[in-house]
C-alpha positions in Angstrom: 27.6 27.4 -48.6 25.1 29.0 -48.6 23.4 26.9 -47.7 24.8 25.7 -44.9 24.2 29.1 -43.5 21.2 29.0 -44.6 20.0 26.0 -41.7 22.2 27.2 -39.4 20.2 30.0 -38.7 17.3 28.1 -39.4 18.5 25.8 -36.1 19.0 28.5 -34.3 16.1 30.0 -34.6 14.3 27.4 -33.8 16.8 26.6 -30.3 15.4 30.1 -30.0 11.8 29.2 -29.8 11.8 26.2 -27.7 13.8 27.8 -25.4 11.9 30.7 -25.3 8.7 28.6 -25.6 9.4 26.0 -22.5 10.0 29.5 -20.1 6.7 29.7 -18.9 6.4 25.6 -18.2 9.1 25.2 -16.4 7.5 27.9 -14.8 4.3 26.2 -14.6 6.1 23.8 -12.8 8.1 25.0 -10.7 5.1 26.3 -9.3 2.9 23.3 -8.8 5.6 21.7 -6.9 6.4 25.0 -4.3 2.5 24.9 -3.8 2.1 21.0 -3.2 4.7 22.1 -0.9 3.2 25.0 1.2 -0.1 22.2 0.7 2.0 19.7 3.2 3.1 22.0 5.4 0.7 24.1 6.2 -1.4 20.3 6.2 1.0 19.5 8.9 0.8 22.8 10.6 -3.4 22.1 11.1 -2.4 19.4 12.2 -0.3 20.1 14.9 -2.9 23.7 15.9 -3.9 22.1 19.4 -0.3 22.5 20.6 -0.3 26.4 18.6 -3.1 27.2 18.7 -3.4 29.1 15.1 -4.9 27.4 12.5 -4.1 28.7 8.7 -7.0 28.5 5.9 -5.9 25.9 3.0 -5.9 28.6 -0.5 -4.1 28.1 -3.2 -2.9 31.7 -1.7 -1.6 30.8 1.3 -0.4 27.7 -0.3 2.2 29.5 -2.7 3.2 32.1 0.3 3.9 29.7 3.0 5.9 27.2 -0.4 7.5 29.8 -1.7 8.8 31.6 1.1 9.5 28.7 3.4 9.0 29.6 6.8 9.3 33.1 6.6 5.8 32.8 4.0 4.0 30.9 7.3 5.4 34.1 9.7 4.1 36.7 7.6 0.3 34.2 7.9 1.0 33.9 11.6 1.5 38.1 11.8 -1.8 38.6 9.5 -4.4 36.2 11.0 -3.0 38.1 14.2 -3.3 41.2 13.3 -6.1 41.1 11.1 
């Protein structure tokens, strides 16, 4: 019975350690996917800049803002560009 308890504690500890180590990897993948989506949106808006008149620089910060916040993020970038 003692061996079973020790094995159970070890397995639970390993499971908790694995979950703890996997969380940053999940966040990294989410950040990468949102950043790539932001790059795509900014590229499309820059492609249509002859109609809109607004050209956004494509860099990691603007890509993460537009990818993470979506349409409000793009509106925020447009407002910042208008005031600067």
